[in-house]
C-alpha positions as CSV (number, residue, x, y, z in Angstrom):
1,M,145.1,37.5,175.5
2,K,143.5,36.2,171.8
3,K,140.6,38.0,172.5
4,L,142.3,41.0,173.3
5,S,144.3,41.1,170.7
6,I,141.2,40.5,168.2
7,Y,139.7,43.7,170.1
8,V,142.4,45.5,169.7
9,L,143.0,44.7,165.8
10,A,139.1,45.5,165.2
11,L,139.5,49.0,167.2
12,S,142.1,50.0,165.0
13,L,140.1,49.2,161.9
14,V,137.3,50.7,163.1
15,S,139.8,53.9,164.0
16,F,141.2,54.0,160.5
17,A,137.9,54.0,158.4
18,A,136.9,57.3,160.4
19,H,139.8,59.2,159.2
20,A,138.7,58.1,155.6
21,E,136.8,59.9,153.4
22,T,134.6,59.1,150.3
23,E,134.6,61.9,147.6
24,K,131.5,60.5,145.2
25,V,131.7,62.4,141.9
26,T,129.2,62.4,139.2
27,V,130.3,62.5,136.2
28,N,129.0,64.1,132.3
29,G,130.0,62.3,129.2
30,M,131.2,59.0,130.6
31,V,130.5,55.9,128.5
32,C,133.2,53.1,128.0
33,A,135.7,51.4,129.7
34,F,138.4,53.2,128.3
35,C,136.8,56.4,129.9
36,A,136.9,54.9,133.2
37,Q,140.5,53.6,133.1
38,G,141.7,57.5,132.4
39,I,139.9,58.6,135.2
40,K,141.4,55.8,137.7
41,K,144.7,56.2,135.7
42,S,144.3,60.3,136.8
43,F,143.6,59.6,140.3
44,S,146.2,57.1,141.3
45,K,148.8,59.2,140.8
46,L,147.6,61.7,143.2
47,D,148.8,61.2,146.6
48,A,146.2,61.6,148.7
49,V,144.0,59.0,147.2
50,D,143.7,55.1,148.3
51,Q,141.2,53.9,145.6
52,T,139.0,54.8,142.7
53,I,136.1,53.0,141.9
54,V,134.4,53.8,138.7
55,D,130.8,53.0,138.0
56,L,130.3,53.4,134.0
57,D,126.4,52.9,134.7
58,H,125.5,55.7,137.0
59,K,128.4,57.8,135.9
60,L,129.8,57.9,138.9
61,V,133.6,58.3,140.3
62,T,134.0,56.9,143.9
63,I,137.6,57.8,145.2
64,I,138.7,56.9,148.9
65,T,141.1,59.1,150.5
66,K,143.8,57.7,152.2
67,Q,143.6,58.3,156.6
68,G,144.2,61.6,157.3
69,Q,143.9,62.8,153.5
70,K,141.2,65.1,151.4
71,L,140.9,66.2,147.9
72,D,139.4,69.8,147.2
73,D,137.1,70.4,144.4
74,A,139.6,72.2,142.4
75,T,142.2,68.9,142.4
76,I,138.7,66.6,141.5
77,E,137.7,68.8,139.1
78,K,141.2,69.2,137.1
79,A,141.2,65.5,137.4
80,I,138.0,64.6,135.5
81,K,138.5,67.2,133.1
82,D,141.2,66.4,131.9
83,N,140.0,63.3,131.0
84,G,137.7,64.7,129.1
85,F,134.9,65.4,131.1
86,D,132.4,67.5,132.9
87,T,131.5,67.3,136.7
88,V,128.2,67.2,137.9
89,K,128.3,67.2,141.6
90,I,130.6,66.2,144.3
91,E,129.5,64.5,147.8
92,R,131.3,64.1,150.6
93,S,131.1,61.2,153.3
94,N,133.4,59.8,156.1
95,S,133.7,56.7,155.8
């Protein structure tokens, strides 16, 4: 019974991950931790966003959406622009 419970839990985690989407956004001009915090704060206000990770060295913002949610380019670009930066590229992948 315990093995069955672990199997069901693992299967449901895989199922959950299959419905999340990862948005990788390359941002021009982002250079400091203050910049990163502003961007994280902007994305945290969006209902579809589960987590935001900012990599200053590579000027990359990774946005992980909630299950079954997506962000369109305009929403991503607005959140970046509202913080004073330009979006260079948006890449999407399913987690």
